[in-house]
VOLO-745812 format. One line per 3 residues: number of its first residue (from 1); their letters; for each residue x, y, z of N, C-alpha, C. Coordinates in steps of 0.05 Angstrom, whole numbers, plus 5000, padded with zeros to 4 digits. Layout:
NUM = A = X Y Z X Y Z X Y Z ~ ...
% end
This chain:
1 = XXX = 8145 4073 6406 8168 4059 6396 8193 4075 6405 ~ 8193 4102 6408 8214 4115 6418 8224 4107 6446 ~ 8204 4101 6461 8211 4093 6491 8221 4065 6490
4 = XXX = 8210 4047 6473 8219 4020 6471 8249 4019 6463 ~ 8256 4034 6442 8283 4035 6432 8300 4047 6453 ~ 8294 4067 6467 8310 4080 6487 8316 4060 6511
7 = XXX = 8298 4045 6520 8301 4025 6542 8318 4002 6533 ~ 8315 3994 6509 8333 3971 6499 8362 3980 6498 ~ 8367 4004 6488 8394 4014 6485 8406 4022 6512
10 = XXX = 8390 4031 6532 8400 4038 6557 8409 4013 6574 ~ 8397 3991 6566 8404 3966 6582 8431 3955 6570 ~ 8438 3964 6546 8465 3955 6535 8489 3972 6543
13 = XXX = 8485 3997 6544 8508 4015 6547 8517 4021 6575 ~ 8542 4033 6577 8552 4041 6603 8540 4067 6614 ~ 8533 4085 6597 8523 4111 6603 8495 4116 6595
16 = XXX = 8474 4103 6608 8448 4104 6599 8436 4135 6599 ~ 8448 4153 6614 8438 4180 6617 8445 4195 6589 ~ 8461 4186 6575 8470 4199 6551 8456 4188 6525
19 = XXX = 8438 4172 6528 8423 4159 6505 8402 4178 6497 ~ 8401 4185 6472 8379 4205 6463 8368 4193 6436 ~ 8342 4195 6433 8327 4184 6411 8311 4206 6398
22 = XXX = 8314 4212 6373 8298 4230 6359 8282 4219 6339 ~ 8258 4227 6331 8241 4213 6311 8235 4233 6290 ~ 8242 4226 6264 8234 4241 6242 8212 4227 6227
25 = XXX = 8191 4238 6220 8169 4224 6206 8163 4235 6178 ~ 8159 4218 6159 8150 4226 6134 8123 4210 6128 ~ 8115 4210 6103 8089 4198 6097 8089 4168 6102
28 = XXX = 8110 4154 6095 8112 4126 6095 8131 4114 6114 ~ 8150 4130 6126 8171 4120 6144 8175 4136 6168 ~ 8186 4124 6190 8195 4137 6213 8225 4131 6215
31 = XXX = 8241 4152 6219 8270 4151 6221 8276 4155 6250 ~ 8288 4137 6264 8296 4138 6292 8325 4145 6293 ~ 8332 4166 6302 8361 4176 6304 8369 4169 6334
34 = XXX = 8389 4152 6336 8400 4147 6362 8428 4159 6366 ~ 8432 4171 6390 8456 4183 6399 8462 4170 6425 ~ 8488 4160 6426 8498 4147 6452 8523 4163 6460
37 = XXX = 8533 4158 6487 8555 4171 6496 8581 4160 6486 ~ 8603 4172 6491 8631 4164 6481 8636 4135 6492 ~ 8645 4118 6474 8653 4092 6481 8630 4072 6478
40 = XXX = 8606 4081 6477 8583 4062 6478 8574 4055 6449 ~ 8585 4067 6429 8577 4061 6401 8583 4032 6394 ~ 8605 4022 6403 8614 3994 6398 8596 3974 6411
43 = XXX = 8584 3981 6434 8566 3964 6449 8541 3962 6435 ~ 8530 3983 6423 8505 3985 6409 8507 3969 6385 ~ 8530 3973 6370 8534 3959 6344 8538 3929 6350
46 = XXX = 8555 3921 6367 8563 3895 6374 8580 3881 6355 ~ 8586 3856 6360 8605 3842 6345 8593 3834 6319 ~ 8606 3843 6296 8596 3839 6270 8568 3853 6265
49 = XXX = 8561 3871 6281 8535 3885 6277 8511 3869 6287 ~ 8515 3850 6305 8493 3832 6314 8475 3848 6332 ~ 8485 3866 6350 8467 3878 6368 8449 3900 6352
52 = XXX = 8461 3915 6334 8444 3934 6321 8424 3921 6301 ~ 8432 3897 6291 8413 3881 6272 8390 3871 6288 ~ 8396 3862 6312 8373 3852 6331 8357 3876 6339
55 = XXX = 8366 3900 6344 8351 3922 6352 8333 3931 6327 ~ 8344 3930 6304 8328 3939 6280 8306 3920 6275 ~ 8311 3893 6279 8289 3872 6276 8268 3876 6295
58 = XXX = 8274 3882 6320 8254 3886 6341 8237 3912 6335 ~ 8251 3932 6326 8238 3958 6318 8220 3952 6294 ~ 8229 3940 6274 8212 3933 6251 8188 3918 6258
61 = XXX = 8192 3897 6275 8168 3880 6284 8148 3895 6300 ~ 8158 3913 6319 8139 3929 6335 8123 3948 6319 ~ 8135 3961 6297 8121 3980 6282 8102 3964 6262
64 = XXX = 8110 3941 6253 8093 3924 6235 8068 3916 6250 ~ 8070 3908 6276 8048 3899 6291 8029 3921 6296 ~ 8040 3945 6300 8022 3968 6306 8008 3978 6280
67 = XXX = 8017 3967 6257 8005 3974 6232 8013 4001 6222 ~ 8039 4009 6232 8048 4036 6228 8066 4036 6203 ~ 8081 4057 6202 8101 4064 6180 8125 4046 6182
70 = XXX = 8140 4045 6162 8166 4031 6160 8186 4045 6179 ~ 8200 4030 6196 8219 4043 6214 8247 4040 6205 ~ 8263 4060 6207 8292 4059 6200 8306 4069 6226
73 = XXX = 8328 4055 6232 8345 4062 6254 8372 4075 6244 ~ 8378 4099 6251 8404 4111 6245 8418 4117 6270 ~ 8444 4109 6272 8461 4114 6295 8478 4139 6287
76 = XX = 8475 4159 6304 8489 4185 6301 8513 4184 6319 ~ 8538 4191 6306 8564 4192 6323 8567 4219 6338
% end
């Protein structure tokens, strides 16, 4: 899931080398912490939050299909 998230975000941003994804796991959830370069935060969030909403939907669907834990995406500034 970490690689999937990184590839999706790298396709959107201007500085794909600065994309970092960290995963924190608990008993029932996985928290994906996403860091992007300067100026790329707006591209990840998108107009009215559409891009980040779509990314969260894809992430939730992928983890549900794998029968895994609940996925949460946090964007770190």
